[in-house]
MARSETI-193890 format. One record per atom (N, C-alpha, C, CB): atom name; residue in three letters; x, y, z. Coordinates in Angstrom, 2 decimals, always signed. Glycine has a CB too. Example, Ala and Ser with C-alpha at 12.3 -4.5 7.8 and 13.67 -1.06 7.14 Angstrom:
PT,N,ALA,+13.19,-5.69,+7.80
PT,CA,ALA,+12.30,-4.50,+7.80
PT,C,ALA,+13.20,-3.30,+7.80
PT,CB,ALA,+11.31,-4.47,+9.05
PT,N,SER,+12.85,-2.25,+7.08
PT,CA,SER,+13.67,-1.06,+7.14
PT,C,SER,+12.90,+0.03,+7.87
PT,CB,SER,+14.08,-0.60,+5.72
END
This chain:
PT,N,UNK,+40.60,-4.52,+21.53
PT,CA,UNK,+39.15,-4.14,+21.79
PT,C,UNK,+38.82,-2.73,+21.25
PT,CB,UNK,+38.85,-4.19,+23.34
PT,N,UNK,+39.60,-1.61,+21.14
PT,CA,UNK,+39.03,-0.50,+20.48
PT,C,UNK,+38.47,+0.63,+21.43
PT,CB,UNK,+37.95,-1.01,+19.60
PT,N,UNK,+38.07,+1.80,+20.87
PT,CA,UNK,+37.94,+2.90,+21.25
PT,C,UNK,+36.42,+2.96,+21.70
PT,CB,UNK,+38.41,+3.79,+20.25
PT,N,UNK,+35.43,+3.39,+22.70
PT,CA,UNK,+34.59,+3.37,+23.19
PT,C,UNK,+33.54,+3.68,+21.82
PT,CB,UNK,+34.75,+4.17,+24.36
PT,N,UNK,+34.23,+4.72,+20.82
PT,CA,UNK,+33.25,+5.14,+20.22
PT,C,UNK,+33.44,+4.06,+18.65
PT,CB,UNK,+33.35,+6.93,+20.16
PT,N,UNK,+34.33,+3.28,+18.58
PT,CA,UNK,+34.42,+2.21,+17.84
PT,C,UNK,+33.56,+1.05,+18.38
PT,CB,UNK,+35.76,+1.88,+17.73
PT,N,UNK,+33.71,+0.53,+19.50
PT,CA,UNK,+32.43,-0.18,+20.18
PT,C,UNK,+31.08,+0.20,+19.75
PT,CB,UNK,+32.41,+0.06,+21.65
PT,N,UNK,+30.64,+1.54,+20.50
PT,CA,UNK,+29.35,+1.88,+20.21
PT,C,UNK,+28.88,+1.48,+18.55
PT,CB,UNK,+29.26,+3.47,+20.56
PT,N,UNK,+29.76,+2.06,+17.53
PT,CA,UNK,+29.17,+1.88,+16.45
PT,C,UNK,+29.22,+0.38,+15.72
PT,CB,UNK,+29.69,+2.87,+15.70
PT,N,UNK,+29.75,-0.66,+16.08
PT,CA,UNK,+30.05,-1.94,+16.13
PT,C,UNK,+29.01,-2.36,+16.52
PT,CB,UNK,+31.06,-2.35,+16.80
PT,N,UNK,+28.48,-1.91,+17.85
PT,CA,UNK,+27.25,-2.46,+18.48
PT,C,UNK,+25.89,-2.06,+17.53
PT,CB,UNK,+27.15,-1.81,+20.06
PT,N,UNK,+25.90,-0.89,+17.51
PT,CA,UNK,+24.80,-0.61,+16.57
PT,C,UNK,+24.80,-1.31,+15.17
PT,CB,UNK,+24.79,+0.83,+16.34
PT,N,UNK,+26.17,-0.98,+14.59
PT,CA,UNK,+26.06,-1.95,+12.95
PT,C,UNK,+25.26,-3.43,+13.25
PT,CB,UNK,+28.00,-2.48,+12.22
PT,N,UNK,+25.75,-4.11,+14.46
PT,CA,UNK,+25.15,-5.38,+14.94
PT,C,UNK,+23.84,-5.36,+15.19
PT,CB,UNK,+25.71,-5.83,+16.06
PT,N,UNK,+23.39,-4.79,+15.70
PT,CA,UNK,+21.81,-4.55,+16.19
PT,C,UNK,+20.95,-4.58,+14.98
PT,CB,UNK,+21.53,-3.04,+16.99
PT,N,UNK,+21.78,-3.17,+14.04
PT,CA,UNK,+20.79,-3.05,+13.00
PT,C,UNK,+20.95,-4.34,+11.83
PT,CB,UNK,+21.01,-1.51,+12.31
PT,N,UNK,+22.23,-5.14,+11.58
PT,CA,UNK,+21.71,-6.38,+11.30
PT,C,UNK,+20.77,-7.43,+11.57
PT,CB,UNK,+22.30,-6.77,+11.36
PT,N,UNK,+21.19,-7.57,+13.02
PT,CA,UNK,+19.94,-8.37,+13.71
PT,C,UNK,+18.64,-8.07,+13.38
PT,CB,UNK,+19.91,-8.23,+15.10
PT,N,UNK,+18.20,-6.80,+13.33
PT,CA,UNK,+16.82,-6.06,+13.01
PT,C,UNK,+16.68,-6.41,+11.49
PT,CB,UNK,+16.83,-4.27,+13.31
PT,N,UNK,+17.48,-6.99,+10.53
PT,CA,UNK,+17.35,-7.13,+9.33
PT,C,UNK,+17.43,-5.62,+8.67
PT,CB,UNK,+16.13,-7.92,+9.11
PT,N,UNK,+17.77,-4.29,+9.12
PT,CA,UNK,+17.71,-3.41,+8.34
PT,C,UNK,+19.19,-3.65,+7.37
PT,CB,UNK,+17.48,-2.07,+9.18
PT,N,UNK,+18.88,-3.12,+5.91
PT,CA,UNK,+19.90,-3.40,+5.05
PT,C,UNK,+20.19,-1.77,+4.40
PT,CB,UNK,+19.39,-4.68,+3.90
PT,N,UNK,+21.63,-1.76,+4.80
PT,CA,UNK,+22.03,-0.12,+4.28
PT,C,UNK,+21.94,-0.29,+2.97
PT,CB,UNK,+23.60,+0.57,+4.66
PT,N,UNK,+20.96,+1.02,+2.42
PT,CA,UNK,+20.86,+1.49,+0.86
PT,C,UNK,+22.39,+1.65,+0.22
PT,CB,UNK,+20.02,+3.08,+0.75
PT,N,UNK,+22.57,+1.02,-1.04
PT,CA,UNK,+23.47,+1.38,-2.22
PT,C,UNK,+23.14,+2.30,-2.68
PT,CB,UNK,+23.61,+0.63,-3.20
PT,N,UNK,+23.80,+2.97,-3.39
PT,CA,UNK,+23.63,+3.86,-4.45
PT,C,UNK,+22.45,+3.51,-5.45
PT,CB,UNK,+24.90,+3.93,-5.15
PT,N,UNK,+21.45,+4.08,-5.90
PT,CA,UNK,+20.60,+3.76,-6.77
PT,C,UNK,+19.54,+2.92,-6.17
PT,CB,UNK,+21.24,+3.21,-7.80
PT,N,UNK,+19.90,+2.98,-4.61
PT,CA,UNK,+18.41,+1.69,-4.37
PT,C,UNK,+17.63,+2.51,-3.37
PT,CB,UNK,+18.85,-0.26,-3.47
PT,N,UNK,+16.43,+2.19,-3.06
PT,CA,UNK,+15.42,+2.75,-2.34
PT,C,UNK,+14.87,+1.68,-1.21
PT,CB,UNK,+14.32,+3.22,-3.36
PT,N,UNK,+14.08,+2.27,-0.49
PT,CA,UNK,+13.81,+1.23,+0.91
PT,C,UNK,+12.11,+1.96,+0.71
PT,CB,UNK,+15.06,+1.65,+2.96
PT,N,UNK,+11.09,+0.82,+0.75
PT,CA,UNK,+9.98,+1.15,+1.13
PT,C,UNK,+9.17,+0.01,+2.27
PT,CB,UNK,+9.31,+1.40,-0.16
PT,N,UNK,+8.67,+1.01,+3.47
PT,CA,UNK,+7.92,+0.11,+4.27
PT,C,UNK,+6.60,-0.08,+4.34
PT,CB,UNK,+8.15,+0.28,+5.30
PT,N,UNK,+6.00,-1.45,+4.13
PT,CA,UNK,+4.47,-1.42,+4.45
PT,C,UNK,+3.76,-2.07,+5.59
PT,CB,UNK,+3.85,-1.93,+3.43
PT,N,UNK,+2.89,-1.42,+5.77
PT,CA,UNK,+1.85,-2.06,+6.95
PT,C,UNK,+1.38,-3.66,+6.84
PT,CB,UNK,+0.37,-1.17,+6.87
PT,N,UNK,+1.51,-4.33,+7.71
PT,CA,UNK,+0.83,-5.71,+7.40
PT,C,UNK,-0.19,-5.95,+7.85
PT,CB,UNK,+1.41,-6.71,+7.71
PT,N,UNK,-0.33,-5.41,+9.07
PT,CA,UNK,-1.60,-6.05,+10.00
PT,C,UNK,-1.39,-7.41,+10.35
PT,CB,UNK,-3.04,-6.05,+9.24
PT,N,UNK,-2.76,-7.72,+10.42
PT,CA,UNK,-2.73,-9.31,+10.59
PT,C,UNK,-2.18,-10.18,+9.25
PT,CB,UNK,-4.34,-9.82,+10.92
PT,N,UNK,-1.87,-9.70,+8.06
PT,CA,UNK,-1.83,-10.34,+6.93
PT,C,UNK,-0.01,-10.79,+7.18
PT,CB,UNK,-2.40,-9.26,+5.49
PT,N,UNK,+0.39,-10.46,+7.97
PT,CA,UNK,+1.94,-10.50,+7.98
PT,C,UNK,+2.26,-12.42,+7.98
PT,CB,UNK,+2.63,-9.49,+9.72
PT,N,UNK,+1.61,-12.83,+8.50
PT,CA,UNK,+1.95,-14.64,+8.29
PT,C,UNK,+1.78,-15.14,+6.35
PT,CB,UNK,+0.24,-15.81,+9.51
PT,N,UNK,+0.87,-14.42,+6.01
PT,CA,UNK,+0.22,-14.70,+4.78
PT,C,UNK,+1.38,-14.05,+3.65
PT,CB,UNK,-1.42,-13.97,+4.75
PT,N,UNK,+2.02,-12.82,+3.86
PT,CA,UNK,+2.94,-12.12,+3.53
PT,C,UNK,+4.35,-13.20,+3.45
PT,CB,UNK,+2.94,-10.91,+4.54
PT,N,UNK,+4.52,-13.88,+4.63
PT,CA,UNK,+5.80,-14.34,+5.01
PT,C,UNK,+5.49,-15.74,+4.09
PT,CB,UNK,+6.13,-14.48,+6.85
PT,N,UNK,+4.46,-16.29,+4.33
PT,CA,UNK,+4.24,-17.40,+3.70
PT,C,UNK,+5.11,-18.67,+4.51
PT,CB,UNK,+4.64,-17.13,+2.17
PT,N,UNK,+4.76,-20.15,+4.25
PT,CA,UNK,+5.30,-21.25,+4.89
PT,C,UNK,+6.90,-21.52,+4.81
PT,CB,UNK,+4.60,-22.36,+4.37
PT,N,UNK,+7.51,-21.23,+5.93
PT,CA,UNK,+9.00,-20.94,+6.05
PT,C,UNK,+9.69,-20.20,+5.14
PT,CB,UNK,+9.69,-22.02,+6.09
PT,N,UNK,+8.68,-18.66,+5.01
PT,CA,UNK,+9.28,-18.08,+4.41
PT,C,UNK,+9.18,-17.96,+3.06
PT,CB,UNK,+10.09,-18.32,+4.72
PT,N,UNK,+8.48,-18.94,+2.47
PT,CA,UNK,+8.56,-19.12,+0.98
PT,C,UNK,+8.52,-18.02,+0.11
PT,CB,UNK,+7.58,-19.88,+0.55
PT,N,UNK,+7.05,-17.04,+0.40
PT,CA,UNK,+6.86,-16.01,-0.05
PT,C,UNK,+7.78,-14.75,+0.08
PT,CB,UNK,+5.86,-15.88,+0.32
PT,N,UNK,+8.44,-14.60,+1.11
PT,CA,UNK,+9.30,-13.59,+0.99
PT,C,UNK,+10.55,-14.08,+0.02
PT,CB,UNK,+9.71,-13.16,+2.43
PT,N,UNK,+11.05,-15.41,+0.16
PT,CA,UNK,+11.80,-16.03,-0.76
PT,C,UNK,+11.59,-15.80,-2.27
PT,CB,UNK,+11.67,-17.26,-0.48
PT,N,UNK,+10.34,-16.26,-2.74
PT,CA,UNK,+9.72,-15.79,-4.13
PT,C,UNK,+9.80,-14.31,-4.56
PT,CB,UNK,+8.24,-16.10,-4.14
PT,N,UNK,+9.53,-13.44,-3.45
PT,CA,UNK,+9.35,-12.13,-3.70
PT,C,UNK,+10.85,-11.81,-4.38
PT,CB,UNK,+8.92,-11.27,-2.30
PT,N,UNK,+11.73,-11.82,-3.29
PT,CA,UNK,+13.35,-11.69,-3.33
PT,C,UNK,+14.06,-11.77,-4.79
PT,CB,UNK,+14.00,-12.94,-2.43
PT,N,UNK,+13.70,-13.32,-5.33
PT,CA,UNK,+14.14,-13.77,-6.25
PT,C,UNK,+13.41,-12.99,-7.70
PT,CB,UNK,+13.99,-15.21,-6.00
PT,N,UNK,+12.21,-12.85,-7.49
PT,CA,UNK,+11.37,-12.63,-8.70
PT,C,UNK,+11.81,-10.77,-8.78
PT,CB,UNK,+9.35,-13.17,-8.37
PT,N,UNK,+11.88,-10.22,-7.96
PT,CA,UNK,+11.94,-8.56,-8.15
PT,C,UNK,+13.31,-8.19,-8.07
PT,CB,UNK,+11.11,-7.67,-7.00
PT,N,UNK,+14.19,-9.43,-7.32
PT,CA,UNK,+15.73,-8.83,-7.52
PT,C,UNK,+15.71,-7.56,-5.99
PT,CB,UNK,+15.93,-7.79,-9.61
PT,N,UNK,+15.07,-7.89,-5.00
PT,CA,UNK,+15.04,-7.03,-3.75
PT,C,UNK,+15.15,-8.12,-2.56
PT,CB,UNK,+13.56,-6.05,-3.65
PT,N,UNK,+15.42,-7.02,-1.44
PT,CA,UNK,+15.69,-7.44,+0.00
PT,C,UNK,+14.35,-7.38,+0.86
PT,CB,UNK,+16.81,-6.45,+0.67
PT,N,UNK,+13.65,-8.49,+1.27
PT,CA,UNK,+12.23,-8.27,+2.02
PT,C,UNK,+12.60,-8.79,+3.36
PT,CB,UNK,+10.83,-9.14,+1.35
PT,N,UNK,+12.72,-7.61,+4.44
PT,CA,UNK,+12.70,-8.10,+5.76
PT,C,UNK,+11.05,-7.80,+6.39
PT,CB,UNK,+14.00,-7.26,+6.63
PT,N,UNK,+10.72,-8.76,+7.08
PT,CA,UNK,+9.45,-8.86,+7.47
PT,C,UNK,+9.28,-8.75,+9.26
PT,CB,UNK,+8.95,-10.27,+6.83
PT,N,UNK,+9.19,-7.68,+9.85
PT,CA,UNK,+9.06,-7.75,+10.99
PT,C,UNK,+7.40,-8.17,+12.00
PT,CB,UNK,+9.66,-6.54,+11.12
PT,N,UNK,+7.68,-9.39,+11.79
PT,CA,UNK,+6.00,-9.59,+12.63
PT,C,UNK,+5.90,-9.26,+13.49
PT,CB,UNK,+5.36,-10.68,+12.99
PT,N,UNK,+6.52,-8.60,+14.56
PT,CA,UNK,+6.59,-8.11,+16.04
PT,C,UNK,+5.73,-6.67,+15.73
PT,CB,UNK,+8.44,-7.89,+16.75
PT,N,UNK,+6.38,-6.05,+14.74
PT,CA,UNK,+5.55,-4.60,+14.32
PT,C,UNK,+4.70,-4.95,+13.05
PT,CB,UNK,+6.69,-3.20,+13.88
PT,N,UNK,+4.45,-6.06,+12.44
PT,CA,UNK,+3.49,-6.31,+11.43
PT,C,UNK,+4.07,-5.25,+10.63
PT,CB,UNK,+1.89,-6.24,+11.81
PT,N,UNK,+5.29,-5.45,+9.91
PT,CA,UNK,+5.76,-4.26,+8.88
PT,C,UNK,+6.60,-5.07,+8.20
PT,CB,UNK,+6.54,-2.83,+9.46
PT,N,UNK,+6.75,-4.76,+6.84
PT,CA,UNK,+7.51,-5.40,+5.82
PT,C,UNK,+8.39,-4.11,+5.26
PT,CB,UNK,+6.50,-6.18,+4.64
PT,N,UNK,+9.81,-4.44,+5.11
PT,CA,UNK,+10.58,-3.33,+4.60
PT,C,UNK,+11.10,-3.91,+3.06
PT,CB,UNK,+11.91,-2.92,+5.75
PT,N,UNK,+11.11,-3.34,+1.94
PT,CA,UNK,+11.62,-4.25,+0.69
PT,C,UNK,+12.46,-2.74,+0.05
PT,CB,UNK,+10.01,-5.17,-0.57
PT,N,UNK,+13.69,-3.46,+0.11
PT,CA,UNK,+14.79,-2.61,-0.39
PT,C,UNK,+15.33,-3.10,-1.81
PT,CB,UNK,+15.97,-2.61,+0.68
PT,N,UNK,+15.97,-2.05,-2.70
PT,CA,UNK,+16.21,-2.86,-3.84
PT,C,UNK,+16.17,-1.66,-4.92
PT,CB,UNK,+15.08,-4.14,-4.06
PT,N,UNK,+16.45,-1.72,-6.34
PT,CA,UNK,+16.19,-1.16,-7.14
PT,C,UNK,+14.64,-0.53,-7.26
PT,CB,UNK,+16.63,-1.88,-7.93
PT,N,UNK,+14.65,+0.87,-7.85
PT,CA,UNK,+12.89,+1.29,-7.75
PT,C,UNK,+12.01,+0.50,-8.46
PT,CB,UNK,+12.49,+2.72,-8.34
PT,N,UNK,+12.46,-0.08,-9.33
PT,CA,UNK,+11.07,-0.53,-10.39
PT,C,UNK,+11.16,-2.05,-9.10
PT,CB,UNK,+11.51,-0.94,-12.93
PT,N,UNK,+11.81,-2.93,-9.02
PT,CA,UNK,+11.83,-3.91,-8.35
PT,C,UNK,+11.27,-3.85,-6.88
PT,CB,UNK,+13.00,-4.26,-8.45
PT,N,UNK,+11.54,-2.82,-6.23
PT,CA,UNK,+10.88,-2.21,-4.86
PT,C,UNK,+9.22,-2.23,-5.15
PT,CB,UNK,+11.50,-0.41,-4.53
PT,N,UNK,+8.89,-1.29,-6.43
PT,CA,UNK,+7.70,-1.16,-6.40
PT,C,UNK,+6.88,-2.32,-6.92
PT,CB,UNK,+7.49,-0.09,-6.95
PT,N,UNK,+7.47,-3.14,-7.71
PT,CA,UNK,+6.89,-4.32,-7.83
PT,C,UNK,+6.63,-5.34,-6.71
PT,CB,UNK,+7.54,-4.83,-8.69
PT,N,UNK,+7.34,-5.22,-6.26
PT,CA,UNK,+7.09,-6.17,-4.73
PT,C,UNK,+6.60,-5.50,-3.62
PT,CB,UNK,+8.44,-6.78,-4.08
PT,N,UNK,+6.38,-4.59,-3.88
PT,CA,UNK,+5.37,-3.74,-2.76
PT,C,UNK,+4.27,-3.76,-3.25
PT,CB,UNK,+5.63,-2.25,-2.42
PT,N,UNK,+3.64,-3.84,-4.54
PT,CA,UNK,+2.52,-4.06,-5.09
PT,C,UNK,+1.90,-5.47,-5.14
PT,CB,UNK,+2.66,-3.60,-6.23
PT,N,UNK,+2.90,-6.39,-4.98
PT,CA,UNK,+2.54,-7.76,-4.88
PT,C,UNK,+2.25,-7.78,-3.26
PT,CB,UNK,+3.77,-8.85,-5.47
PT,N,UNK,+2.89,-7.44,-2.66
PT,CA,UNK,+2.55,-7.64,-0.77
PT,C,UNK,+1.29,-7.25,-0.89
PT,CB,UNK,+3.47,-6.56,+0.59
PT,N,UNK,+1.16,-5.79,-1.20
PT,CA,UNK,-0.37,-5.39,-0.90
PT,C,UNK,-1.58,-6.36,-1.48
PT,CB,UNK,-0.61,-3.90,-1.56
PT,N,UNK,-1.19,-6.77,-2.62
PT,CA,UNK,-1.93,-7.87,-3.25
PT,C,UNK,-2.50,-8.85,-2.19
PT,CB,UNK,-0.99,-8.63,-4.23
PT,N,UNK,-1.37,-9.31,-1.60
PT,CA,UNK,-1.57,-10.64,-0.58
PT,C,UNK,-2.45,-9.93,+0.39
PT,CB,UNK,-0.04,-11.37,+0.23
PT,N,UNK,-2.04,-8.72,+1.16
PT,CA,UNK,-2.42,-8.28,+2.16
PT,C,UNK,-4.05,-7.89,+2.27
PT,CB,UNK,-1.55,-7.32,+2.33
PT,N,UNK,-4.15,-6.98,+1.08
PT,CA,UNK,-5.36,-6.26,+1.12
PT,C,UNK,-7.04,-7.01,+1.32
PT,CB,UNK,-5.23,-5.55,-0.21
PT,N,UNK,-6.86,-8.51,+0.56
PT,CA,UNK,-8.12,-9.10,+1.13
PT,C,UNK,-8.10,-9.63,+2.32
PT,CB,UNK,-8.61,-10.04,+0.42
PT,N,UNK,-7.01,-9.82,+3.06
PT,CA,UNK,-7.41,-10.14,+4.53
PT,C,UNK,-7.38,-9.05,+5.27
PT,CB,UNK,-6.58,-11.12,+5.21
PT,N,UNK,-6.90,-7.91,+5.02
PT,CA,UNK,-7.30,-6.68,+5.95
PT,C,UNK,-8.63,-6.22,+5.65
PT,CB,UNK,-6.36,-5.44,+5.80
PT,N,UNK,-8.75,-6.18,+4.56
PT,CA,UNK,-10.23,-5.73,+4.12
PT,C,UNK,-11.41,-7.08,+4.90
PT,CB,UNK,-10.29,-5.73,+1.98
PT,N,UNK,-11.32,-8.42,+4.98
PT,CA,UNK,-12.37,-8.93,+5.47
PT,C,UNK,-12.22,-8.51,+7.06
PT,CB,UNK,-12.45,-10.44,+5.11
PT,N,UNK,-10.79,-8.48,+7.67
PT,CA,UNK,-10.99,-8.07,+9.16
PT,C,UNK,-11.54,-6.95,+9.22
PT,CB,UNK,-9.86,-7.97,+9.98
PT,N,UNK,-11.42,-6.34,+8.38
PT,CA,UNK,-12.21,-4.56,+8.68
PT,C,UNK,-13.78,-4.93,+8.53
PT,CB,UNK,-11.72,-2.99,+7.13
PT,N,UNK,-14.17,-5.82,+7.63
PT,CA,UNK,-15.43,-5.98,+7.48
PT,C,UNK,-16.16,-6.94,+8.87
PT,CB,UNK,-15.53,-6.64,+6.01
PT,N,UNK,-15.15,-7.80,+9.24
PT,CA,UNK,-15.65,-8.47,+10.35
PT,C,UNK,-15.70,-7.17,+11.58
PT,CB,UNK,-14.59,-9.89,+10.71
PT,N,UNK,-15.03,-6.55,+11.51
PT,CA,UNK,-15.09,-5.69,+12.67
PT,C,UNK,-16.27,-4.53,+12.60
PT,CB,UNK,-13.67,-5.03,+12.82
PT,N,UNK,-16.35,-4.27,+11.71
PT,CA,UNK,-17.35,-3.22,+11.55
PT,C,UNK,-19.02,-4.23,+11.51
PT,CB,UNK,-16.89,-2.20,+9.87
PT,N,UNK,-18.97,-5.77,+11.27
PT,CA,UNK,-20.16,-6.13,+11.75
PT,C,UNK,-20.38,-6.88,+12.88
PT,CB,UNK,-20.71,-6.65,+10.94
PT,N,UNK,-18.84,-6.79,+13.73
PT,CA,UNK,-19.23,-6.89,+15.40
PT,C,UNK,-19.59,-5.89,+15.84
PT,CB,UNK,-18.25,-7.23,+16.36
PT,N,UNK,-19.37,-4.63,+15.52
PT,CA,UNK,-19.73,-3.10,+16.36
PT,C,UNK,-21.07,-3.04,+16.07
PT,CB,UNK,-18.92,-1.55,+15.81
PT,N,UNK,-21.89,-3.58,+14.72
PT,CA,UNK,-22.87,-3.58,+14.28
PT,C,UNK,-24.29,-4.20,+15.13
PT,CB,UNK,-22.50,-4.10,+13.21
PT,N,UNK,-23.34,-5.38,+15.35
PT,CA,UNK,-24.15,-6.46,+16.15
PT,C,UNK,-24.45,-6.08,+17.62
PT,CB,UNK,-23.33,-7.83,+16.19
PT,N,UNK,-22.97,-5.34,+18.28
PT,CA,UNK,-23.19,-4.94,+19.69
PT,C,UNK,-23.89,-3.57,+19.74
PT,CB,UNK,-21.82,-4.89,+20.47
PT,N,UNK,-24.52,-3.07,+18.51
PT,CA,UNK,-24.98,-1.38,+18.99
PT,C,UNK,-26.36,-2.13,+18.64
PT,CB,UNK,-24.37,+0.46,+17.89
PT,N,UNK,-26.81,-3.18,+18.21
PT,CA,UNK,-28.17,-3.55,+17.75
PT,C,UNK,-28.34,-3.03,+16.51
PT,CB,UNK,-29.27,-3.09,+18.61
PT,N,UNK,-27.60,-2.86,+15.60
PT,CA,UNK,-27.82,-1.95,+14.10
PT,C,UNK,-27.98,-2.85,+13.23
PT,CB,UNK,-26.61,-0.98,+13.53
PT,N,UNK,-27.60,-4.41,+13.45
PT,CA,UNK,-27.58,-5.64,+12.72
PT,C,UNK,-28.74,-5.93,+12.09
PT,CB,UNK,-27.28,-6.69,+13.48
PT,N,UNK,-28.77,-6.38,+10.82
PT,CA,UNK,-30.26,-6.72,+10.17
PT,C,UNK,-30.34,-8.18,+10.72
PT,CB,UNK,-30.41,-6.63,+8.26
PT,N,UNK,-29.38,-8.66,+11.50
PT,CA,UNK,-29.54,-10.22,+11.61
PT,C,UNK,-29.61,-10.23,+13.60
PT,CB,UNK,-27.79,-11.29,+10.65
PT,N,UNK,-29.93,-9.13,+13.84
PT,CA,UNK,-30.47,-9.06,+15.21
PT,C,UNK,-31.90,-9.69,+15.63
PT,CB,UNK,-30.53,-7.66,+15.51
PT,N,UNK,-31.70,-10.33,+16.64
PT,CA,UNK,-33.01,-11.18,+16.95
PT,C,UNK,-33.31,-10.66,+18.02
PT,CB,UNK,-32.97,-12.70,+17.08
PT,N,UNK,-34.75,-10.05,+17.96
PT,CA,UNK,-35.40,-9.46,+19.34
PT,C,UNK,-36.00,-10.69,+20.20
PT,CB,UNK,-36.72,-8.31,+18.99
PT,N,UNK,-35.41,-10.88,+21.43
PT,CA,UNK,-36.58,-11.68,+22.10
PT,C,UNK,-37.91,-11.56,+22.20
PT,CB,UNK,-36.44,-11.75,+23.14
PT,N,UNK,-37.89,-10.08,+22.51
PT,CA,UNK,-39.52,-10.14,+22.95
PT,C,UNK,-40.28,-9.88,+21.32
PT,CB,UNK,-40.02,-8.57,+24.33
PT,N,UNK,-40.13,-10.22,+20.21
PT,CA,UNK,-40.93,-10.10,+19.07
PT,C,UNK,-41.77,-11.27,+18.93
PT,CB,UNK,-40.14,-9.90,+17.91
PT,N,UNK,-42.58,-11.13,+18.96
PT,CA,UNK,-44.00,-12.22,+18.82
PT,C,UNK,-44.38,-12.70,+17.59
PT,CB,UNK,-45.35,-11.59,+19.26
PT,N,UNK,-43.80,-12.22,+16.67
PT,CA,UNK,-44.00,-12.80,+15.22
PT,C,UNK,-43.88,-14.10,+15.15
PT,CB,UNK,-43.09,-12.31,+14.24
PT,N,UNK,-44.39,-14.57,+13.82
PT,CA,UNK,-44.66,-16.00,+14.00
PT,C,UNK,-43.52,-16.78,+13.04
PT,CB,UNK,-46.31,-16.36,+13.55
PT,N,UNK,-42.50,-15.86,+12.60
PT,CA,UNK,-41.08,-16.04,+12.16
PT,C,UNK,-41.48,-15.69,+10.46
PT,CB,UNK,-40.32,-17.84,+12.58
PT,N,UNK,-40.81,-16.72,+9.76
PT,CA,UNK,-40.82,-16.72,+8.55
PT,C,UNK,-41.93,-16.11,+7.86
PT,CB,UNK,-40.65,-17.83,+8.24
END
């Protein structure tokens, strides 16, 4: 079986592998990117976007859906290019979500230009 220390190290290594953590090799960097609600779009159908990013940029991309984050590992130029592409996928989704939230808040506060006053006696248009 081995010593308790060796068992603990093995358990730790196994958990890191399950979590998708990749040990950095010399000359490699890692970047973590917040995805929010764009997580599924970044992953793509059946992981197709992740596979394409990995192949195109020579990096390893690990998306943790439960944390809505992506971790990109590889050579600095590949990581930077992949991170830029991931951000380009996520940005419009996150901006639309933020705009919707702002519109919802305006509607609830009565500041919306589209708010209708039930006591308004005007004839309409």
